[in-house]
VORO-485204 format. One record per atom (N, C-alpha, C): atom name; residue in three letters; residue number from 0; chain; x, y negated, z. Coordinates in steps of 0.1 Angstrom, whole numbers, plus 5000, padded with zeros to 4 digits. Atoms other than C-alpha are relative to their C-alpha. Last residue first. Layout:
REM VORO-485204
 name resn resi chain   c1   c2   c3
   CA  ala  NUM     A    X    Y    Z
...
//
This chain:
REM VORO-485204
 name resn resi chain   c1   c2   c3
    N  glu   89     A 5002 4986 5005
   CA  glu   89     A 8460 3173 5442
    C  glu   89     A 5009 5010 5008
    N  ala   88     A 4988 4993 4999
   CA  ala   88     A 8454 3139 5459
    C  ala   88     A 4998 5014 4994
    N  ala   87     A 5001 4988 4992
   CA  ala   87     A 8424 3119 5447
    C  ala   87     A 5013 5008 5000
    N  ser   86     A 5008 4989 5007
   CA  ser   86     A 8434 3085 5434
    C  ser   86     A 5000 5012 5009
    N  gly   85     A 5015 5002 5000
   CA  gly   85     A 8444 3054 5453
    C  gly   85     A 4992 5010 4993
    N  tyr   84     A 5004 5008 5012
   CA  tyr   84     A 8481 3053 5443
    C  tyr   84     A 4985 4998 4999
    N  glu   83     A 4995 5014 4998
   CA  glu   83     A 8494 3064 5478
    C  glu   83     A 4995 4991 4988
    N  asn   82     A 4985 5002 5000
   CA  asn   82     A 8474 3096 5476
    C  asn   82     A 5003 4985 5000
    N  val   81     A 4997 5009 5011
   CA  val   81     A 8437 3100 5486
    C  val   81     A 5016 4998 5001
    N  pro   80     A 4988 5007 4997
   CA  pro   80     A 8425 3131 5505
    C  pro   80     A 5004 4990 4988
    N  val   79     A 4990 4996 5009
   CA  val   79     A 8389 3139 5497
    C  val   79     A 5013 4992 5003
    N  leu   78     A 4992 5011 5005
   CA  leu   78     A 8366 3136 5526
    C  leu   78     A 5011 5005 4991
    N  val   77     A 4985 4999 4998
   CA  val   77     A 8342 3165 5528
    C  val   77     A 5007 4988 4995
    N  arg   76     A 4992 4997 5011
   CA  arg   76     A 8305 3155 5528
    C  arg   76     A 5015 5000 5004
    N  gly   75     A 4989 5008 5003
   CA  gly   75     A 8278 3155 5554
    C  gly   75     A 5008 5004 4988
    N  his   74     A 4998 4999 5014
   CA  his   74     A 8246 3167 5570
    C  his   74     A 5012 4991 4996
    N  val   73     A 4993 5010 5008
   CA  val   73     A 8243 3173 5607
    C  val   73     A 5000 5003 4985
    N  ala   72     A 5002 4995 5013
   CA  ala   72     A 8222 3190 5634
    C  ala   72     A 5006 4989 4990
    N  leu   71     A 5004 5010 5010
   CA  leu   71     A 8237 3179 5667
    C  leu   71     A 4998 5007 4987
    N  his   70     A 4995 5001 5013
   CA  his   70     A 8239 3204 5696
    C  his   70     A 4995 4988 4992
    N  lys   69     A 4988 4991 5003
   CA  lys   69     A 8234 3213 5732
    C  lys   69     A 5006 4999 4986
    N  asp   68     A 4991 5001 4989
   CA  asp   68     A 8209 3188 5746
    C  asp   68     A 5013 5007 4998
    N  ser   67     A 5005 4993 4988
   CA  ser   67     A 8192 3184 5713
    C  ser   67     A 5010 4998 5011
    N  arg   66     A 4992 4998 4988
   CA  arg   66     A 8197 3161 5683
    C  arg   66     A 4993 5008 5011
    N  ser   65     A 5008 4998 4987
   CA  ser   65     A 8185 3158 5648
    C  ser   65     A 5009 5003 5011
    N  ala   64     A 5014 4997 5004
   CA  ala   64     A 8197 3148 5613
    C  ala   64     A 4991 5001 5012
    N  ile   63     A 5007 4991 4991
   CA  ile   63     A 8230 3132 5624
    C  ile   63     A 4985 5001 4995
    N  val   62     A 5011 5008 4994
   CA  val   62     A 8252 3118 5596
    C  val   62     A 4991 5010 5008
    N  val   61     A 5013 4994 4997
   CA  val   61     A 8285 3134 5588
    C  val   61     A 4990 4989 5005
    N  val   60     A 5008 5012 4995
   CA  val   60     A 8318 3125 5572
    C  val   60     A 4986 5005 5001
    N  val   59     A 5014 5000 5005
   CA  val   59     A 8338 3158 5571
    C  val   59     A 4993 4987 5005
    N  glu   58     A 5008 5010 4992
   CA  glu   58     A 8376 3159 5575
    C  glu   58     A 4986 4999 4993
    N  thr   57     A 5009 5008 5008
   CA  thr   57     A 8395 3190 5564
    C  thr   57     A 4993 4990 5009
    N  asp   56     A 4995 5013 5004
   CA  asp   56     A 8426 3202 5583
    C  asp   56     A 4991 4992 4990
    N  asp   55     A 4993 4997 5012
   CA  asp   55     A 8414 3238 5587
    C  asp   55     A 5005 4988 4993
    N  asp   54     A 4987 4993 4997
   CA  asp   54     A 8406 3231 5624
    C  asp   54     A 5007 5004 4987
    N  cys   53     A 5001 4985 4999
   CA  cys   53     A 8380 3205 5614
    C  cys   53     A 5014 5006 5002
    N  asp   52     A 4987 4995 5003
   CA  asp   52     A 8382 3167 5621
    C  asp   52     A 4999 5016 5002
    N  val   51     A 4996 4988 4993
   CA  val   51     A 8346 3155 5621
    C  val   51     A 5013 5005 4995
    N  val   50     A 4991 4991 5006
   CA  val   50     A 8339 3119 5611
    C  val   50     A 5004 5012 5009
    N  leu   49     A 4988 4996 4992
   CA  leu   49     A 8309 3099 5620
    C  leu   49     A 5009 5009 4992
    N  arg   48     A 4993 4989 5006
   CA  arg   48     A 8281 3080 5602
    C  arg   48     A 5013 5002 5008
    N  his   47     A 4992 5003 5011
   CA  his   47     A 8263 3058 5626
    C  his   47     A 5006 5012 4994
    N  cys   46     A 5009 5007 5010
   CA  cys   46     A 8235 3063 5651
    C  cys   46     A 5007 4996 4987
    N  phe   45     A 5002 4991 5011
   CA  phe   45     A 8254 3090 5671
    C  phe   45     A 4991 4993 4989
    N  leu   44     A 4987 4996 5006
   CA  leu   44     A 8270 3067 5697
    C  leu   44     A 4998 5009 4988
    N  trp   43     A 4995 5010 5010
   CA  trp   43     A 8236 3050 5702
    C  trp   43     A 5013 5004 4994
    N  asp   42     A 5005 4999 5014
   CA  asp   42     A 8222 3081 5718
    C  asp   42     A 5006 4991 4990
    N  asp   41     A 5011 5008 5004
   CA  asp   41     A 8244 3079 5749
    C  asp   41     A 4996 5002 4986
    N  phe   40     A 4998 5011 5009
   CA  phe   40     A 8267 3108 5757
    C  phe   40     A 4987 4992 4997
    N  lys   39     A 4989 5009 4994
   CA  lys   39     A 8270 3134 5785
    C  lys   39     A 5002 4987 4992
    N  lys   38     A 5006 5008 4989
   CA  lys   38     A 8237 3150 5774
    C  lys   38     A 5009 4990 5006
    N  thr   37     A 5003 5014 5004
   CA  thr   37     A 8253 3160 5741
    C  thr   37     A 4994 4992 5011
    N  asp   36     A 5009 5005 4990
   CA  asp   36     A 8270 3191 5756
    C  asp   36     A 4997 4985 4997
    N  phe   35     A 4994 5005 4988
   CA  phe   35     A 8287 3206 5725
    C  phe   35     A 4989 4994 5009
    N  leu   34     A 5004 4995 4987
   CA  leu   34     A 8279 3224 5693
    C  leu   34     A 5008 4995 5011
    N  leu   33     A 4989 5002 4991
   CA  leu   33     A 8280 3206 5660
    C  leu   33     A 4996 5003 5014
    N  tyr   32     A 5001 5004 4986
   CA  tyr   32     A 8255 3221 5636
    C  tyr   32     A 5014 4997 5006
    N  gly   31     A 4998 4991 4989
   CA  gly   31     A 8251 3227 5599
    C  gly   31     A 4998 4993 5014
    N  val   30     A 5012 5001 4992
   CA  val   30     A 8250 3212 5564
    C  val   30     A 5002 5010 5012
    N  arg   29     A 5001 4991 4989
   CA  arg   29     A 8282 3205 5544
    C  arg   29     A 4987 4997 5008
    N  arg   28     A 5011 5003 4990
   CA  arg   28     A 8287 3190 5510
    C  arg   28     A 5000 5011 5011
    N  asp   27     A 4993 5008 4989
   CA  asp   27     A 8320 3190 5489
    C  asp   27     A 4990 4997 5011
    N  asp   26     A 4989 5009 5004
   CA  asp   26     A 8309 3217 5465
    C  asp   26     A 5006 4994 5012
    N  tyr   25     A 5002 5003 5014
   CA  tyr   25     A 8279 3233 5482
    C  tyr   25     A 5010 4989 4995
    N  glu   24     A 4988 5006 5005
   CA  glu   24     A 8290 3248 5515
    C  glu   24     A 4998 4998 4984
    N  ser   23     A 4999 5000 5015
   CA  ser   23     A 8260 3258 5535
    C  ser   23     A 5013 4992 4996
    N  ala   22     A 5007 4989 5007
   CA  ala   22     A 8256 3270 5570
    C  ala   22     A 5001 5000 4985
    N  phe   21     A 5005 5005 5012
   CA  phe   21     A 8283 3248 5586
    C  phe   21     A 4993 5012 4993
    N  gln   20     A 5006 4989 5008
   CA  gln   20     A 8288 3259 5622
    C  gln   20     A 4994 4993 4988
    N  tyr   19     A 5009 5003 5011
   CA  tyr   19     A 8310 3236 5643
    C  tyr   19     A 4996 5012 4993
    N  leu   18     A 5000 4988 5008
   CA  leu   18     A 8324 3239 5678
    C  leu   18     A 4991 4996 4988
    N  val   17     A 5013 4994 5004
   CA  val   17     A 8331 3205 5693
    C  val   17     A 5003 5013 4993
    N  asp   16     A 4998 4986 5004
   CA  asp   16     A 8358 3187 5713
    C  asp   16     A 4987 5006 4996
    N  ile   15     A 5007 4990 4992
   CA  ile   15     A 8348 3150 5715
    C  ile   15     A 5004 5014 4994
    N  arg   14     A 5001 4988 5008
   CA  arg   14     A 8372 3122 5704
    C  arg   14     A 4993 5011 5009
    N  arg   13     A 4999 4987 4993
   CA  arg   13     A 8368 3087 5718
    C  arg   13     A 4999 5012 4990
    N  gly   12     A 4987 4995 4999
   CA  gly   12     A 8375 3056 5698
    C  gly   12     A 5002 5013 5007
    N  asp   11     A 4993 5007 4989
   CA  asp   11     A 8343 3037 5704
    C  asp   11     A 5014 5005 5002
    N  arg   10     A 4996 5013 5004
   CA  arg   10     A 8331 3048 5669
    C  arg   10     A 5007 4992 5011
    N  leu    9     A 5010 5010 4997
   CA  leu    9     A 8332 3084 5679
    C  leu    9     A 5004 4986 4996
    N  asn    8     A 4994 5013 4997
   CA  asn    8     A 8355 3110 5663
    C  asn    8     A 4988 4990 5001
    N  leu    7     A 5009 5010 5005
   CA  leu    7     A 8340 3145 5665
    C  leu    7     A 5006 4987 5005
    N  his    6     A 5002 5012 4992
   CA  his    6     A 8368 3170 5670
    C  his    6     A 4991 4991 4993
    N  gly    5     A 4996 5013 5006
   CA  gly    5     A 8371 3205 5657
    C  gly    5     A 4998 4989 5010
    N  lys    4     A 4999 5010 4990
   CA  lys    4     A 8367 3242 5664
    C  lys    4     A 5005 4987 4994
    N  gly    3     A 4987 5003 4994
   CA  gly    3     A 8355 3267 5639
    C  gly    3     A 4999 4990 5011
    N  thr    2     A 5001 5003 4986
   CA  thr    2     A 8327 3281 5617
    C  thr    2     A 5015 4997 5005
    N  ile    1     A 4987 5005 4996
   CA  ile    1     A 8320 3282 5580
    C  ile    1     A 4999 4996 5015
    N  met    0     A 5001 5010 4990
   CA  met    0     A 8290 3303 5570
    C  met    0     A 5015 4996 5004
//
């Protein structure tokens, strides 16, 4: 299990502090939970794909599978850094 602190970047420009728990790590895919008080936010903010900035400097693009008052269940993929020439950085 991968756990840590990060930020969920919303489409309106806000960043939410979250705790993340990814239960699976298959290649570049992640499945797990973002833990925070979701009651403070409108549902429409979670209807698009979002980016989570993790504390290990990875970025994960996620979609929301389900929502409760205290967490979001997510599925996503790790973003691969791209160099100035448009190919994957090594």
